[in-house]
N, CA, C and O atoms as a DFTB+ gen file, in Angstrom:
468 C
 N C O
     1  1      28.424     -12.530       0.313
     2  2      27.289     -13.324      -0.123
     3  2      26.135     -12.376      -0.478
     4  3      25.810     -11.475       0.296
     5  1      25.538     -12.576      -1.614
     6  2      24.439     -11.747      -2.084
     7  2      23.118     -12.260      -1.530
     8  3      22.848     -13.461      -1.561
     9  1      22.295     -11.346      -1.024
    10  2      20.974     -11.708      -0.540
    11  2      20.059     -11.905      -1.744
    12  3      19.980     -11.033      -2.609
    13  1      19.366     -13.043      -1.811
    14  2      18.502     -13.286      -2.961
    15  2      17.300     -12.336      -2.994
    16  3      16.846     -11.848      -1.959
    17  1      16.806     -12.090      -4.184
    18  2      15.613     -11.273      -4.398
    19  2      14.555     -12.186      -4.991
    20  3      14.812     -12.890      -5.968
    21  1      13.362     -12.176      -4.402
    22  2      12.261     -12.955      -4.977
    23  2      11.138     -12.011      -5.389
    24  3      10.924     -10.966      -4.774
    25  1      10.434     -12.399      -6.434
    26  2       9.351     -11.581      -6.991
    27  2       8.100     -12.439      -7.097
    28  3       8.157     -13.624      -7.424
    29  1       6.959     -11.797      -6.809
    30  2       5.683     -12.493      -6.873
    31  2       4.731     -11.714      -7.767
    32  3       4.738     -10.484      -7.788
    33  1       3.920     -12.450      -8.499
    34  2       2.965     -11.844      -9.427
    35  2       3.703     -10.882     -10.366
    36  3       3.309      -9.732     -10.559
    37  1       4.779     -11.402     -10.933
    38  2       5.657     -10.601     -11.792
    39  2       5.155     -10.594     -13.231
    40  3       4.768     -11.627     -13.778
    41  1       5.172      -9.418     -13.822
    42  2       4.847      -9.252     -15.230
    43  2       6.015      -8.599     -15.934
    44  3       7.092      -8.466     -15.353
    45  1       5.823      -8.192     -17.162
    46  2       6.902      -7.544     -17.895
    47  2       7.161      -6.133     -17.381
    48  3       8.284      -5.639     -17.489
    49  1       6.147      -5.474     -16.825
    50  2       6.285      -4.090     -16.378
    51  2       6.581      -3.977     -14.886
    52  3       7.316      -3.082     -14.468
    53  1       6.022      -4.868     -14.088
    54  2       6.174      -4.745     -12.637
    55  2       5.845      -6.043     -11.936
    56  3       5.240      -6.948     -12.511
    57  1       6.254      -6.118     -10.682
    58  2       5.888      -7.215      -9.780
    59  2       4.992      -6.626      -8.694
    60  3       5.178      -5.481      -8.284
    61  1       4.031      -7.401      -8.236
    62  2       3.195      -6.933      -7.126
    63  2       3.989      -6.936      -5.821
    64  3       3.766      -6.102      -4.943
    65  1       4.924      -7.890      -5.706
    66  2       5.703      -8.031      -4.478
    67  2       7.154      -8.321      -4.843
    68  3       7.431      -9.135      -5.725
    69  1       8.072      -7.653      -4.162
    70  2       9.493      -7.972      -4.255
    71  2       9.996      -8.129      -2.825
    72  3       9.750      -7.277      -1.971
    73  1      10.699      -9.222      -2.577
    74  2      11.252      -9.484      -1.245
    75  2      12.762      -9.554      -1.367
    76  3      13.303     -10.278      -2.203
    77  1      13.430      -8.790      -0.522
    78  2      14.892      -8.785      -0.454
    79  2      15.251      -8.954       1.013
    80  3      15.018      -8.054       1.820
    81  1      15.812     -10.089       1.356
    82  2      16.092     -10.370       2.759
    83  2      14.779     -10.433       3.529
    84  3      13.873     -11.181       3.162
    85  1      14.680      -9.656       4.587
    86  2      13.466      -9.622       5.396
    87  2      12.623      -8.387       5.110
    88  3      11.771      -8.019       5.918
    89  1      12.850      -7.743       3.969
    90  2      12.092      -6.549       3.595
    91  2      11.177      -6.864       2.427
    92  3      11.598      -7.451       1.430
    93  1       9.917      -6.465       2.564
    94  2       8.877      -6.727       1.568
    95  2       8.449      -5.394       0.965
    96  3       8.069      -4.467       1.679
    97  1       8.516      -5.316      -0.350
    98  2       8.112      -4.113      -1.086
    99  2       6.859      -4.445      -1.884
   100  3       6.860      -5.395      -2.667
   101  1       5.804      -3.684      -1.699
   102  2       4.582      -3.908      -2.457
   103  2       4.412      -2.832      -3.525
   104  3       4.756      -1.670      -3.312
   105  1       3.883      -3.233      -4.662
   106  2       3.522      -2.270      -5.703
   107  2       2.346      -1.437      -5.203
   108  3       1.691      -1.798      -4.225
   109  1       2.086      -0.335      -5.870
   110  2       0.955       0.497      -5.497
   111  2      -0.352      -0.271      -5.627
   112  3      -0.595      -0.946      -6.627
   113  1      -1.188      -0.155      -4.602
   114  2      -2.482      -0.821      -4.588
   115  2      -3.571       0.225      -4.793
   116  3      -3.531       1.303      -4.199
   117  1      -4.531      -0.099      -5.628
   118  2      -5.647       0.797      -5.902
   119  2      -6.951       0.069      -5.577
   120  3      -6.987      -1.155      -5.447
   121  1      -8.018       0.858      -5.449
   122  2      -9.326       0.292      -5.126
   123  2     -10.204       0.171      -6.352
   124  3      -9.739       0.258      -7.488
   125  1     -11.482      -0.031      -6.097
   126  2     -12.467      -0.170      -7.165
   127  2     -12.624       1.152      -7.905
   128  3     -12.977       2.160      -7.294
   129  1     -12.366       1.165      -9.219
   130  2     -12.471       2.407      -9.984
   131  2     -13.862       3.037      -9.837
   132  3     -14.881       2.355      -9.946
   133  1     -13.882       4.341      -9.590
   134  2     -15.133       5.067      -9.492
   135  2     -15.784       5.043      -8.122
   136  3     -16.732       5.790      -7.880
   137  1     -15.296       4.197      -7.215
   138  2     -15.856       4.145      -5.862
   139  2     -15.432       5.390      -5.077
   140  3     -14.583       6.159      -5.528
   141  1     -16.024       5.574      -3.919
   142  2     -15.684       6.718      -3.067
   143  2     -14.249       6.610      -2.575
   144  3     -13.639       5.544      -2.643
   145  1     -13.723       7.705      -2.086
   146  2     -12.366       7.711      -1.517
   147  2     -12.286       6.716      -0.363
   148  3     -11.317       5.964      -0.259
   149  1     -13.295       6.708       0.500
   150  2     -13.297       5.764       1.629
   151  2     -13.249       4.326       1.137
   152  3     -12.458       3.526       1.636
   153  1     -14.092       3.989       0.157
   154  2     -14.134       2.617      -0.354
   155  2     -12.833       2.250      -1.051
   156  3     -12.322       1.146      -0.862
   157  1     -12.290       3.158      -1.853
   158  2     -11.021       2.866      -2.523
   159  2      -9.905       2.675      -1.505
   160  3      -9.051       1.807      -1.681
   161  1      -9.902       3.470      -0.448
   162  2      -8.883       3.310       0.597
   163  2      -9.041       1.959       1.273
   164  3      -8.052       1.258       1.489
   165  1     -10.272       1.583       1.612
   166  2     -10.512       0.273       2.223
   167  2     -10.044      -0.847       1.304
   168  3      -9.429      -1.812       1.759
   169  1     -10.333      -0.722       0.011
   170  2      -9.896      -1.736      -0.957
   171  2      -8.376      -1.850      -1.009
   172  3      -7.827      -2.952      -1.002
   173  1      -7.698      -0.698      -1.061
   174  2      -6.226      -0.681      -1.086
   175  2      -5.664      -1.391       0.134
   176  3      -4.773      -2.232       0.024
   177  1      -6.193      -1.044       1.289
   178  2      -5.673      -1.595       2.541
   179  2      -5.973      -3.084       2.666
   180  3      -5.173      -3.828       3.234
   181  1      -7.109      -3.528       2.146
   182  2      -7.420      -4.962       2.152
   183  2      -6.437      -5.719       1.253
   184  3      -5.987      -6.809       1.606
   185  1      -6.107      -5.151       0.105
   186  2      -5.116      -5.781      -0.782
   187  2      -3.760      -5.859      -0.108
   188  3      -3.066      -6.871      -0.208
   189  1      -3.386      -4.794       0.574
   190  2      -2.105      -4.770       1.287
   191  2      -2.089      -5.842       2.363
   192  3      -1.112      -6.581       2.481
   193  1      -3.147      -5.940       3.146
   194  2      -3.209      -6.976       4.187
   195  2      -3.047      -8.367       3.589
   196  3      -2.292      -9.183       4.118
   197  1      -3.750      -8.645       2.488
   198  2      -3.677      -9.952       1.842
   199  2      -2.256     -10.257       1.363
   200  3      -1.736     -11.350       1.592
   201  1      -1.634      -9.279       0.696
   202  2      -0.273      -9.489       0.192
   203  2       0.725      -9.655       1.332
   204  3       1.635     -10.479       1.238
   205  1       0.570      -8.894       2.395
   206  2       1.467      -9.038       3.545
   207  2       1.318     -10.417       4.170
   208  3       2.312     -11.056       4.515
   209  1       0.087     -10.874       4.317
   210  2      -0.147     -12.209       4.890
   211  2       0.502     -13.285       4.014
   212  3       1.125     -14.214       4.529
   213  1       0.357     -13.161       2.711
   214  2       0.946     -14.135       1.775
   215  2       2.466     -14.157       1.855
   216  3       3.081     -15.169       1.518
   217  1       3.080     -13.073       2.290
   218  2       4.537     -12.981       2.316
   219  2       5.125     -13.083       3.723
   220  3       6.321     -12.861       3.912
   221  1       4.298     -13.413       4.701
   222  2       4.806     -13.606       6.053
   223  2       4.947     -12.330       6.853
   224  3       5.882     -12.185       7.640
   225  1       4.026     -11.405       6.656
   226  2       4.067     -10.154       7.414
   227  2       2.642      -9.747       7.775
   228  3       1.685     -10.476       7.515
   229  1       2.526      -8.577       8.374
   230  2       1.217      -8.040       8.739
   231  2       1.347      -6.540       8.985
   232  3       2.438      -5.980       8.869
   233  1       0.250      -5.901       9.319
   234  2       0.243      -4.442       9.471
   235  2       1.084      -3.947      10.641
   236  3       1.470      -2.778      10.664
   237  1       1.373      -4.794      11.597
   238  2       2.232      -4.389      12.714
   239  2       3.694      -4.288      12.287
   240  3       4.529      -3.791      13.043
   241  1       4.008      -4.761      11.069
   242  2       5.387      -4.748      10.581
   243  2       5.605      -3.765       9.430
   244  3       6.605      -3.849       8.717
   245  1       4.666      -2.833       9.253
   246  2       4.838      -1.807       8.226
   247  2       6.022      -0.918       8.567
   248  3       6.189      -0.517       9.718
   249  1       6.831      -0.613       7.585
   250  2       7.973       0.272       7.763
   251  2       7.718       1.655       7.156
   252  3       8.061       2.678       7.749
   253  1       7.117       1.667       5.977
   254  2       6.940       2.911       5.231
   255  2       5.700       2.825       4.355
   256  3       5.373       1.766       3.820
   257  1       5.015       3.955       4.216
   258  2       3.864       4.028       3.308
   259  2       3.952       5.311       2.497
   260  3       4.334       6.367       3.003
   261  1       3.593       5.194       1.232
   262  2       3.451       6.351       0.356
   263  2       2.025       6.314      -0.166
   264  3       1.585       5.308      -0.722
   265  1       1.312       7.408       0.012
   266  2      -0.086       7.480      -0.406
   267  2      -0.224       8.594      -1.430
   268  3       0.200       9.727      -1.199
   269  1      -0.821       8.256      -2.559
   270  2      -1.104       9.235      -3.597
   271  2      -2.610       9.442      -3.656
   272  3      -3.380       8.485      -3.732
   273  1      -3.013      10.690      -3.621
   274  2      -4.416      11.065      -3.775
   275  2      -4.568      11.847      -5.065
   276  3      -3.715      12.668      -5.403
   277  1      -5.651      11.597      -5.786
   278  2      -5.911      12.372      -6.997
   279  2      -6.242      13.823      -6.643
   280  3      -6.060      14.726      -7.460
   281  1      -6.729      14.037      -5.417
   282  2      -7.106      15.373      -4.966
   283  2      -6.847      15.475      -3.460
   284  3      -7.438      14.721      -2.687
   285  1      -5.987      16.380      -3.039
   286  2      -5.673      16.528      -1.619
   287  2      -6.889      16.952      -0.795
   288  3      -6.849      16.891       0.434
   289  1      -7.958      17.376      -1.447
   290  2      -9.196      17.682      -0.724
   291  2      -9.762      16.411      -0.075
   292  3     -10.599      16.498       0.824
   293  1      -9.313      15.238      -0.522
   294  2      -9.778      13.956       0.019
   295  2      -8.911      13.441       1.168
   296  3      -9.099      12.317       1.634
   297  1      -7.974      14.251       1.618
   298  2      -7.007      13.852       2.648
   299  2      -7.698      13.362       3.928
   300  3      -7.352      12.298       4.443
   301  1      -8.655      14.113       4.440
   302  2      -9.318      13.734       5.692
   303  2     -10.141      12.453       5.529
   304  3     -10.153      11.606       6.422
   305  1     -10.829      12.310       4.393
   306  2     -11.635      11.108       4.159
   307  2     -10.744       9.874       4.108
   308  3     -11.080       8.842       4.690
   309  1      -9.614       9.971       3.418
   310  2      -8.670       8.854       3.360
   311  2      -8.103       8.568       4.745
   312  3      -8.010       7.410       5.152
   313  1      -7.723       9.620       5.471
   314  2      -7.136       9.439       6.803
   315  2      -8.085       8.781       7.790
   316  3      -7.635       8.050       8.672
   317  1      -9.381       9.019       7.666
   318  2     -10.341       8.383       8.567
   319  2     -10.259       6.860       8.445
   320  3     -10.343       6.149       9.446
   321  1     -10.095       6.368       7.225
   322  2      -9.963       4.926       7.006
   323  2      -8.576       4.462       7.432
   324  3      -8.447       3.449       8.119
   325  1      -7.548       5.184       7.036
   326  2      -6.162       4.828       7.367
   327  2      -5.961       4.735       8.879
   328  3      -5.412       3.754       9.381
   329  1      -6.413       5.770       9.603
   330  2      -6.192       5.818      11.054
   331  2      -6.841       4.645      11.776
   332  3      -6.296       4.154      12.764
   333  1      -7.993       4.191      11.301
   334  2      -8.668       3.045      11.910
   335  2      -7.963       1.723      11.576
   336  3      -8.113       0.733      12.292
   337  1      -7.199       1.720      10.486
   338  2      -6.551       0.504      10.002
   339  2      -5.180       0.248      10.622
   340  3      -4.833      -0.900      10.897
   341  1      -4.407       1.290      10.842
   342  2      -3.036       1.124      11.354
   343  2      -3.093       0.705      12.829
   344  3      -3.732       1.378      13.638
   345  1      -2.431      -0.398      13.181
   346  2      -2.441      -0.829      14.580
   347  2      -1.794       0.228      15.488
   348  3      -0.740       0.778      15.170
   349  1      -2.437       0.492      16.600
   350  2      -1.924       1.489      17.538
   351  2      -0.487       1.152      17.933
   352  3      -0.176       0.014      18.282
   353  1       0.363       2.141      17.872
   354  2       1.767       1.963      18.225
   355  2       2.630       1.406      17.102
   356  3       3.821       1.173      17.305
   357  1       2.050       1.187      15.912
   358  2       2.793       0.591      14.806
   359  2       2.698       1.413      13.527
   360  3       2.788       0.864      12.428
   361  1       2.520       2.708      13.661
   362  2       2.416       3.564      12.465
   363  2       3.761       3.598      11.743
   364  3       4.803       3.800      12.367
   365  1       3.733       3.398      10.426
   366  2       4.980       3.468       9.653
   367  2       5.347       4.918       9.359
   368  3       4.560       5.825       9.628
   369  1       6.529       5.139       8.811
   370  2       6.802       6.457       8.250
   371  2       5.840       6.601       7.081
   372  3       5.422       5.608       6.486
   373  1       5.488       7.850       6.751
   374  2       4.469       8.002       5.713
   375  2       4.629       9.320       4.987
   376  3       5.004      10.336       5.573
   377  1       4.337       9.281       3.705
   378  2       4.246      10.496       2.889
   379  2       2.923      10.412       2.144
   380  3       2.476       9.326       1.775
   381  1       2.299      11.567       1.926
   382  2       1.047      11.613       1.185
   383  2       1.097      12.835       0.281
   384  3       1.419      13.937       0.726
   385  1       0.779      12.635      -0.977
   386  2       0.803      13.747      -1.914
   387  2      -0.274      13.598      -2.964
   388  3      -0.973      12.586      -3.024
   389  1      -0.396      14.606      -3.779
   390  2      -1.379      14.613      -4.852
   391  2      -0.692      14.264      -6.161
   392  3       0.403      14.742      -6.456
   393  1      -1.365      13.412      -6.947
   394  2      -0.816      13.010      -8.246
   395  2      -1.960      12.596      -9.161
   396  3      -3.010      12.148      -8.700
   397  1      -1.747      12.750     -10.436
   398  2      -2.705      12.214     -11.395
   399  2      -2.444      10.709     -11.447
   400  3      -1.335      10.278     -11.765
   401  1      -3.461       9.918     -11.136
   402  2      -3.303       8.470     -11.099
   403  2      -3.572       7.871     -12.478
   404  3      -3.896       8.597     -13.418
   405  1      -3.439       6.564     -12.601
   406  2      -3.489       5.894     -13.902
   407  2      -4.742       6.222     -14.719
   408  3      -4.666       6.373     -15.938
   409  1      -5.879       6.330     -14.056
   410  2      -7.112       6.752     -14.720
   411  2      -7.846       7.707     -13.783
   412  3      -7.616       7.672     -12.574
   413  1      -8.722       8.556     -14.312
   414  2      -9.478       9.481     -13.451
   415  2     -10.403       8.762     -12.461
   416  3     -10.862       9.371     -11.495
   417  1     -10.679       7.472     -12.692
   418  2     -11.536       6.716     -11.778
   419  2     -10.824       6.311     -10.490
   420  3     -11.476       5.932      -9.517
   421  1      -9.500       6.386     -10.476
   422  2      -8.735       6.087      -9.267
   423  2      -8.545       7.363      -8.469
   424  3      -8.166       8.404      -9.006
   425  1      -8.819       7.260      -7.159
   426  2      -8.688       8.419      -6.273
   427  2      -7.584       8.236      -5.247
   428  3      -7.097       9.211      -4.675
   429  1      -7.182       6.982      -5.008
   430  2      -6.204       6.655      -3.967
   431  2      -5.294       5.535      -4.469
   432  3      -5.755       4.579      -5.093
   433  1      -4.007       5.664      -4.190
   434  2      -3.051       4.576      -4.410
   435  2      -2.136       4.526      -3.197
   436  3      -1.638       5.556      -2.743
   437  1      -1.915       3.317      -2.671
   438  2      -1.096       3.156      -1.466
   439  2       0.029       2.171      -1.770
   440  3      -0.200       1.089      -2.309
   441  1       1.241       2.568      -1.414
   442  2       2.442       1.760      -1.607
   443  2       3.068       1.553      -0.230
   444  3       3.223       2.516       0.521
   445  1       3.428       0.322       0.115
   446  2       4.043       0.086       1.420
   447  2       5.303      -0.772       1.311
   448  3       5.508      -1.530       0.363
   449  1       6.128      -0.606       2.336
   450  2       7.294      -1.453       2.568
   451  2       7.100      -2.020       3.975
   452  3       6.706      -1.298       4.890
   453  1       7.375      -3.298       4.142
   454  2       7.183      -3.939       5.449
   455  2       8.328      -4.896       5.719
   456  3       9.077      -5.276       4.819
   457  1       8.444      -5.277       6.987
   458  2       9.408      -6.297       7.407
   459  2       8.667      -7.610       7.587
   460  3       7.471      -7.629       7.880
   461  1       9.384      -8.696       7.411
   462  2       8.765     -10.007       7.715
   463  2       8.603     -10.112       9.224
   464  3       9.306      -9.457       9.993
   465  1       7.661     -10.948       9.622
   466  2       7.436     -11.177      11.067
   467  2       8.584     -11.984      11.614
   468  3       8.608     -12.295      12.805
């Protein structure tokens, strides 16, 4: 029996959310263009929380995170926001690297995979 796949906020290029079984995959979330690294990180994480809530999950069910920074010099500033956001004892696996993002106004992009509650 094949497990169904559902997609939310789907366009021709991508979906914001894909659910396969009890696993939720979110597209990369970005913050307000031109805002500080801290503000963009807060924006990304707020979007993630909203999407997880809409799909029956929450931050305690994060499995994996991939974080892209436009400049690794911003690593500590991003981590200050991230560390305060992740529930104690529920840190997902994580990778963080530097990449040129969609526009120079973006400094942070966060991609997560989570389990349903």
